[in-house]
C-alpha positions as CSV (number, residue, x, y, z in Angstrom):
1,X,37.1,-140.8,158.8
2,X,37.4,-144.7,157.6
3,X,36.2,-147.0,159.4
4,X,40.5,-148.1,160.1
5,X,41.4,-144.8,160.9
6,X,38.0,-144.2,163.9
7,X,39.3,-147.2,165.3
8,X,40.4,-146.6,168.7
9,X,44.2,-148.3,170.0
10,X,44.2,-148.1,173.5
11,X,41.6,-145.5,174.1
12,X,43.1,-143.3,171.3
13,X,40.9,-142.8,168.2
14,X,43.0,-141.2,165.1
15,X,41.5,-137.7,163.9
16,X,43.6,-136.6,161.5
17,X,46.8,-136.6,158.9
18,X,49.8,-135.2,160.5
19,X,51.3,-134.6,156.9
20,X,47.8,-132.5,156.5
21,X,48.7,-130.0,159.2
22,X,50.8,-127.7,159.3
23,X,52.9,-126.5,162.7
24,X,51.5,-123.4,164.2
25,X,47.8,-124.3,163.0
26,X,45.0,-125.3,164.2
27,X,41.9,-127.7,162.2
28,X,38.4,-128.3,162.9
29,X,37.7,-132.5,163.6
30,X,34.7,-134.1,163.5
31,X,34.5,-137.3,165.3
32,X,32.2,-139.4,166.9
33,X,29.7,-137.0,167.6
34,X,32.0,-134.2,168.6
35,X,34.0,-131.1,167.3
36,X,37.5,-130.7,168.4
37,X,39.6,-128.1,167.2
38,X,42.7,-129.6,167.2
39,X,46.2,-127.9,166.9
40,X,50.3,-128.3,166.1
41,X,52.1,-125.9,167.8
42,X,55.2,-124.6,166.6
43,X,57.5,-127.0,168.6
44,X,55.4,-129.9,167.2
45,X,53.5,-130.3,169.8
46,X,49.7,-131.7,169.5
47,X,47.0,-130.3,171.2
48,X,43.2,-130.4,171.4
49,X,40.3,-129.2,173.3
50,X,36.5,-129.0,172.6
51,X,35.9,-126.6,169.3
52,X,33.2,-124.2,171.2
53,X,33.9,-120.9,172.9
54,X,32.4,-121.2,176.1
55,X,31.6,-117.2,176.0
56,X,29.7,-116.6,172.2
57,X,29.4,-120.0,170.7
58,X,33.1,-119.4,167.9
59,X,34.6,-122.1,166.4
60,X,38.2,-122.5,167.6
61,X,39.2,-124.3,165.1
62,X,39.0,-121.4,162.7
63,X,40.6,-119.2,164.7
64,X,44.5,-118.7,165.7
65,X,47.3,-120.5,167.1
66,X,50.1,-118.4,169.2
67,X,52.7,-120.7,171.2
68,X,49.5,-122.7,173.1
69,X,47.1,-120.2,173.3
70,X,44.3,-120.8,170.5
71,X,42.3,-117.8,169.8
72,X,38.3,-117.5,169.2
73,X,38.0,-115.4,165.7
74,X,34.2,-113.9,167.1
75,X,35.9,-112.4,170.3
76,X,39.7,-113.0,170.7
77,X,39.5,-115.3,174.0
78,X,41.9,-117.2,174.4
79,X,42.1,-121.7,175.5
80,X,45.3,-123.3,176.5
81,X,45.8,-125.9,174.0
82,X,46.5,-127.9,176.1
83,X,44.2,-127.7,179.1
84,X,41.6,-126.0,177.8
85,X,42.0,-123.2,180.5
86,X,40.4,-119.5,179.8
87,X,43.9,-117.2,179.6
88,X,42.4,-114.0,178.3
89,X,38.7,-112.7,178.9
90,X,35.8,-112.4,177.5
91,X,35.3,-116.0,178.1
92,X,35.6,-117.6,182.4
93,X,34.2,-120.7,181.5
94,X,37.1,-123.4,180.1
95,X,36.8,-125.8,177.1
96,X,37.4,-129.4,177.6
97,X,41.0,-130.4,176.8
98,X,41.7,-133.6,175.3
99,X,45.5,-135.7,174.9
100,X,46.3,-135.7,171.4
101,X,49.7,-137.5,170.0
102,X,51.7,-138.5,166.8
103,X,51.8,-141.7,165.7
104,X,53.8,-142.3,162.3
105,X,51.7,-139.9,160.3
106,X,48.0,-140.7,162.4
107,X,47.5,-137.9,164.7
108,X,45.3,-139.4,167.6
109,X,43.4,-138.5,170.2
110,X,42.3,-139.7,173.4
111,X,38.6,-139.5,173.8
112,X,36.9,-139.7,177.0
113,X,33.8,-142.4,177.7
C-alpha cells in the first residue's frame, strides 16, 4: 500500500482496489499491523473480518465465500462476513468484524482505534 492508499478518510482506510477482487471471493489484506479477510459477495456487498480463525488459527482469507459465510480452509468452520459471528462449528468464538465499503475503485475498511 502506498501512503496515499493508507490515508484515513473519516476513519476508513483504503485496503484494496475493487477492480482486483472478483465477486464471491475473499482475500487477505495486511494493513496497520492487522491481518484482515476482505470479501465481496455475489450480490456486490463488501465485508471484512479478522483473518485468523478462532478455532485453530486458520487463514480465513484463504478460504471460500458462500453467500455471506467465510469457510475456514483448515477445519470448515464458518463465520459471517458482516458480523463475524460463528455460523458453524468447530469454532465457538466469533471474529471481529469491520465496516467495509467501496468508493470508486477503492475498497475501504473502518478500523477501530
